[in-house]
C-alpha positions in Angstrom: 11.9 5.5 82.9 11.0 5.6 86.5 11.2 1.3 87.1 14.6 1.7 85.6 15.7 4.4 88.1 14.0 2.3 90.8 15.8 -1.2 89.9 19.1 1.1 89.4 18.5 2.3 92.8 18.3 -1.0 94.5 21.3 -2.4 92.8 23.2 1.3 94.3 22.1 0.1 98.0 23.1 -2.8 98.2 26.7 -1.8 96.7 26.7 0.5 99.2 25.6 -1.8 102.2 28.0 -4.1 101.0 31.0 -1.3 100.9 29.5 -0.3 104.2 30.1 -3.6 105.7 33.3 -4.2 104.7 34.7 -1.1 105.8 33.3 -1.7 109.3 34.8 -5.5 108.9 38.2 -4.0 108.1 37.5 -1.5 111.1 36.7 -4.3 112.8 40.5 -5.1 112.8 41.7 -1.7 113.0 40.5 -0.6 116.3 42.2 -3.7 118.6 45.2 -3.2 116.4 45.6 0.3 117.2 44.6 -0.6 120.9 47.5 -3.3 121.4 49.9 -1.1 119.6 50.6 -3.0 116.3 51.5 -0.3 113.6 48.9 -0.1 110.8 50.2 1.9 107.5 46.9 1.5 105.6 43.2 1.0 106.1 41.7 1.0 102.6 38.4 -0.3 101.4 37.9 -1.7 97.9 40.7 -3.1 95.4 42.4 -1.6 92.6 43.6 2.2 91.8 43.0 4.3 95.1 40.7 7.0 94.0 41.4 9.1 96.8 43.6 8.7 100.1 44.4 11.2 103.1 46.9 10.2 105.8 46.0 10.3 109.4 48.6 9.8 112.3 50.5 6.8 111.1 48.3 5.4 109.0 46.8 6.3 104.9 42.9 6.0 105.0 41.7 5.7 101.2 38.8 4.3 99.0 40.0 2.1 95.5 38.1 1.8 92.4 36.2 -1.8 92.9 34.5 -1.4 96.6 34.1 -5.2 96.8 36.9 -5.6 99.3 39.0 -4.0 101.7 42.3 -4.7 103.7 44.5 -3.0 106.7 48.2 -3.5 106.7 49.8 -4.5 109.7 53.6 -4.0 110.3 55.4 -7.5 111.0 51.9 -9.6 110.6 53.9 -12.6 109.4 57.2 -13.3 111.2 60.7 -13.5 109.8 61.2 -16.0 106.8 64.9 -17.2 108.4 66.8 -16.2 111.1 68.3 -12.4 111.6 65.4 -11.2 109.5 62.5 -8.6 110.5 58.9 -9.6 110.3 57.0 -9.3 107.3 54.3 -6.3 106.5 51.2 -7.8 104.9 47.3 -7.2 105.0 44.2 -8.8 106.0 42.8 -8.5 102.2 43.0 -11.9 100.3 43.9 -10.3 97.1 46.8 -8.4 98.2 48.0 -11.4 100.0 47.9 -13.2 96.9 49.5 -11.4 95.3 52.4 -11.1 97.2 55.6 -13.5 96.3 57.4 -14.2 99.6 60.6 -13.5 98.5 61.0 -10.3 96.2 57.9 -8.1 96.8 57.6 -8.9 100.5 57.5 -5.8 102.7 59.6 -6.0 105.4 59.5 -4.0 108.7 62.1 -1.3 108.1 62.4 0.2 111.9 63.5 -1.6 114.9 60.3 0.4 116.6 58.1 -1.3 114.3 59.6 -4.5 114.7 58.6 -3.9 118.6 54.8 -3.1 117.3 55.0 -5.7 115.2 51.8 -8.4 114.8 53.2 -11.2 115.4 55.2 -10.4 118.7 51.6 -10.3 120.2 50.3 -12.5 122.3 48.3 -15.3 121.6 44.7 -13.6 122.7 45.7 -10.3 121.2 46.5 -12.3 118.0 43.0 -13.5 118.3 40.9 -10.8 119.0 42.6 -8.6 115.8 41.5 -11.1 113.5 38.0 -12.1 115.1 37.6 -8.7 115.2 36.5 -8.1 111.5 33.8 -11.0 111.6 32.5 -10.5 114.7 31.5 -6.7 113.1 30.2 -8.4 110.4 27.9 -10.9 112.7 27.0 -7.7 115.0 25.7 -5.6 112.2 23.8 -9.0 110.8 22.1 -8.7 114.2 21.0 -5.5 114.1 19.9 -4.9 110.3 18.0 -8.6 111.2 16.3 -7.3 114.2 15.2 -3.9 112.2 13.6 -6.0 109.8 12.2 -8.5 113.0 11.2 -5.9 115.5 10.7 -2.9 113.4 9.2 -4.2 109.8 7.8 -7.4 111.3 7.9 -11.3 109.1 5.3 -12.6 107.2 4.1 -15.2 109.5 1.2 -17.9 109.2 -1.4 -18.0 110.9 -4.3 -20.6 111.5 -6.5 -19.4 108.9 -6.3 -21.2 105.6 -4.7 -19.6 102.5 -5.8 -22.0 99.9 -7.1 -26.0 99.7 -5.8 -28.3 97.0 -8.1 -30.1 94.8 -5.9 -33.3 94.9 -2.8 -34.9 96.3 0.2 -34.4 93.8 3.3 -36.2 94.3 5.9 -33.9 96.2 8.5 -34.8 93.6 6.4 -34.3 90.4 7.0 -31.9 88.0 3.9 -30.4 88.0 1.0 -28.4 90.0 -1.8 -29.2 88.2 -3.8 -32.9 89.3 -4.8 -35.5 86.8 -7.2 -38.4 87.0 -4.9 -40.4 89.0 -4.1 -38.2 91.8 -6.2 -38.9 95.2 -8.9 -35.8 96.3 -6.8 -33.4 99.0 -8.8 -34.9 102.1 -9.4 -31.0 103.1 -11.2 -30.4 100.1 -13.0 -33.8 100.5 -14.0 -32.3 104.1 -15.2 -29.1 102.7 -12.5 -27.0 104.4 -12.5 -23.6 102.1 -10.0 -20.7 102.2 -11.0 -18.2 105.0 -11.9 -20.8 107.1 -10.0 -20.2 111.0 -9.0 -23.5 112.8 -9.6 -23.5 116.2 -9.5 -26.6 117.5 -8.8 -30.4 116.6 -10.7 -33.3 118.4 -11.8 -30.8 120.8 -8.4 -29.5 121.7 -8.0 -25.4 121.2 -5.4 -24.9 119.3 -3.5 -21.5 118.6 -0.3 -21.8 116.7 0.3 -23.3 113.1 2.8 -25.5 114.2 0.5 -27.1 116.7 -2.0 -28.0 113.6 0.8 -29.5 111.4 2.3 -31.5 114.5 -1.5 -33.1 115.4 -1.8 -33.5 111.0 1.3 -35.1 110.7 1.1 -37.9 113.4 -2.1 -38.4 112.4 -2.0 -40.0 109.0 -5.4 -42.0 108.2 -7.0 -41.4 111.3 -10.2 -39.3 110.8 -10.3 -36.2 112.9 -12.5 -33.6 114.1 -11.6 -30.6 112.7 -13.4 -27.4 114.5 -13.5 -24.2 112.1 -14.7 -20.4 112.4 -16.3 -19.7 109.5 -18.1 -15.8 109.0 -18.0 -15.8 112.6 -20.0 -19.4 113.4 -18.1 -22.5 114.6 -18.5 -26.1 112.4 -16.8 -29.1 112.8 -15.7 -31.3 109.6 -14.0 -34.6 109.8 -10.7 -34.8 107.9 -8.5 -38.2 107.8 -5.1 -37.2 106.6 -3.2 -39.3 104.0 0.0 -40.9 103.8 1.7 -38.6 101.9 5.8 -38.5 100.8 6.5 -34.5 102.2 9.6 -32.3 101.8 11.1 -31.8 105.3 11.2 -28.1 106.0 12.9 -26.0 109.4 10.9 -23.7 111.4 11.2 -20.7 108.6 9.5 -22.8 106.2 12.6 -23.8 104.0 13.2 -27.0 102.6 16.0 -29.4 104.5 18.6 -30.7 103.0 19.6 -34.4 103.4 23.5 -35.8 103.7 23.8 -35.9 99.9 22.6 -32.3 99.9 19.3 -33.2 98.1 16.1 -32.0 99.7 15.0 -34.8 102.8 11.8 -36.4 102.8 9.2 -37.8 105.1 5.7 -40.2 105.0 4.0 -37.8 107.0 -0.1 -37.1 107.4 -1.1 -34.6 105.2 -4.6 -33.0 103.9 -4.1 -30.4 101.5 -4.2 -26.8 102.8 -2.0 -23.7 102.7 -1.7 -21.1 105.7 -2.7 -17.4 105.1 0.3 -15.5 106.5 0.6 -11.8 108.1 3.1 -9.3 108.8 3.7 -9.7 112.5 6.6 -7.4 114.4 8.5 -10.0 116.6 10.1 -10.0 119.8 13.8 -8.9 120.6 14.5 -12.8 121.9 13.4 -13.8 118.0 16.5 -11.8 116.6 19.7 -14.3 117.7 17.3 -17.3 116.5 16.8 -16.6 113.3 20.5 -14.7 112.6 21.4 -18.5 113.8 19.4 -20.3 111.8 20.3 -18.0 108.7 24.1 -18.8 109.6 23.1 -22.7 110.0 22.1 -22.5 106.4 24.5 -21.1 105.0 27.3 -23.4 106.8 25.1 -26.4 105.3 25.3 -25.0 102.2 29.2 -24.4 102.4 29.3 -28.2 103.7 27.7 -29.3 100.4 29.2 -26.8 98.3 30.8 -29.3 95.5 27.0 -30.7 94.8 25.6 -27.3 95.1 28.0 -25.9 92.3 27.8 -29.1 90.4 23.5 -28.5 90.9 24.0 -24.9 89.6 25.7 -26.0 86.6 23.4 -28.6 85.7 20.7 -25.9 86.2 22.6 -23.0 84.5 23.3 -24.5 81.1 20.4 -27.4 80.7 16.8 -27.3 80.5 15.7 -26.9 83.6 14.3 -24.2 85.9 17.1 -22.8 88.7 16.3 -23.6 92.2 15.5 -20.7 94.0 17.3 -21.6 97.6 20.4 -22.4 95.4 23.5 -20.6 95.1 23.6 -17.2 94.4 26.5 -14.5 93.8 26.6 -10.8 94.1 24.9 -10.1 90.2 22.1 -11.9 91.8 21.9 -10.5 95.0 21.9 -7.0 92.9 19.2 -7.9 90.2 17.1 -9.0 93.3 17.3 -5.7 94.7 16.7 -3.7 91.9 13.3 -6.6 91.3 12.4 -5.6 95.0 13.2 -1.9 94.3 11.1 -1.7 91.4 7.5 -3.1 92.7 5.5 -0.2 92.5 2.8 -2.5 93.6 4.6 -3.5 96.9 4.6 -0.8 100.0 7.5 0.9 100.4 7.8 -0.4 103.8 7.8 -3.8 102.5 10.9 -3.1 100.0 13.1 -1.5 102.6 12.5 -4.5 105.0 13.7 -6.9 102.2 17.0 -4.8 100.9 17.7 -4.8 104.7 17.2 -8.1 105.3 19.3 -8.9 102.0 22.4 -6.8 103.4 22.0 -8.4 106.5 22.4 -12.0 104.9 25.2 -10.5 103.0 27.0 -9.6 106.9 26.0 -13.2 107.2 27.8 -14.4 104.4 31.2 -12.5 105.2 31.3 -14.0 108.4 31.4 -17.3 107.7 33.5 -16.9 104.6 36.0 -15.2 106.8 36.1 -17.5 109.5 37.1 -20.3 106.8 40.8 -21.6 108.1 42.9 -21.0 105.1 45.1 -18.1 105.4 44.9 -15.1 104.8 41.8 -15.3 105.6 40.7 -14.2 109.0 39.9 -17.7 110.2 42.9 -18.6 108.9 45.2 -16.4 111.2 43.5 -17.5 114.0 43.8 -21.3 113.2 47.6 -20.7 113.0 47.8 -17.8 116.4 45.9 -21.0 118.2 48.8 -24.0 116.9 50.8 -21.2 118.3 49.1 -21.3 122.1 49.5 -24.7 122.1 53.3 -25.3 120.8 53.9 -22.2 123.7 52.0 -24.1 126.2 53.3 -27.5 125.3 56.9 -26.2 125.3 56.8 -24.9 129.0 55.2 -28.0 130.3 58.0 -29.7 129.0 60.9 -27.5 129.8 62.1 -26.4 126.2 62.5 -23.2 125.0 59.6 -21.3 123.5 59.0 -22.0 119.9 59.2 -19.6 117.1 56.0 -18.2 115.4 54.6 -20.1 112.9 55.0 -18.6 109.5 51.8 -18.2 107.6 52.8 -16.9 104.4 53.9 -20.5 103.8 50.4 -21.8 103.8 49.7 -18.9 100.3 49.9 -21.7 97.9 47.4 -23.9 99.4 45.3 -20.9 99.9 46.0 -19.3 96.2 44.7 -23.1 94.8 41.4 -22.6 96.8 41.1 -19.0 95.7 41.2 -20.0 92.1 38.4 -23.0 93.1 36.5 -19.5 94.4 37.3 -17.7 92.1 35.9 -20.1 89.1 32.6 -20.4 91.0 32.3 -17.0 91.1 32.5 -16.6 87.5 29.9 -19.6 87.4 28.0 -17.4 89.4 27.9 -14.7 87.4 27.0 -16.5 84.4 24.2 -17.9 86.0 23.0 -14.6 87.5 23.0 -13.6 84.0 21.4 -16.4 81.6 19.5 -17.9 84.1 18.9 -15.4 87.3 16.9 -16.1 90.1 14.0 -13.5 90.5 11.1 -12.9 92.5 8.9 -11.6 89.5 
């Protein structure tokens, strides 16, 4: 019973973390909009029926039934659809914008005072600041959450102590881990290296970082190396000859790098068949931004190869193979992971808390990147429209022409509707995959 309650608690923590992240995202829009004088009619967290709301000044604040979205509504977010008309009030939320019909349900600015405070009448810089405020808020939250994890809790870090030694060299592309008669012996095993040995020097050169050792081994295929180890307080030397082996390319965090086709990249390097022991170490503040940047880069790479990743997900979900733990995962899957993490009684509470905070940090990176996609009604779409407006104004001024009217971003909504439909299909696939073949840490 306790395990079930902890599992549910983990899911609730992620939902609350996501709701707070979305709420602060919209505050990132709200504060500069009010600062620049735009009339903000609503600030809502969630979508669907309104559970409760209250009014403060000219703005209605509220919570809706499904806390997986949010928006603010701004007067004149879209310019007049035709000459002589007034600007149209719209929201920063994708769902609310998509269900609007440009001719029938568009909400026009009611008064001259509201028209003067319309979003579309702001300078290009102010429009960009308002729309960039939401994603920037998510980026700051990600930096905060990852900073807490790295500097407060610490993260598992490889040490120069050997954690395990392979008996043989299994081809990297083989769908097995057990040795077969045809597999060559692992050089480390042949040399007598054992788990618990700490490598202190190679060919007489002291080494203190795993990266140093790995680089020397990778660049020394089929060349004997004199490895100095510390075992039981005594130093000993072993001669190890790295084998030329095909291995997956990994980044600084030990994660697989993808090639141009979205497949795991491989390379021929020296390999001796050892794994490193790790320990949790607190990181310096200077490590936070690179960690966030690396996380963001991997997400951007995933989006760049999204078609292939979706195909792989479908094959893994409905096929006989296992699902890639580094593949796509949806909100349901993240919730399940949170539940599993929280219910692991064998893991220290601090480690579980660190993992949950890291999950919320990852969700904020996803919100940051997703909202910067340059398609209205996403924030990136409004930013792109504002920048194009700015270029048109500069060009008109340089050529002595009249200042052009603002671009009507609402005209791009049909294109966005197609993209939103595709995203809806991907969301459905992710829900199915997370239910019938979930990614698990157990």
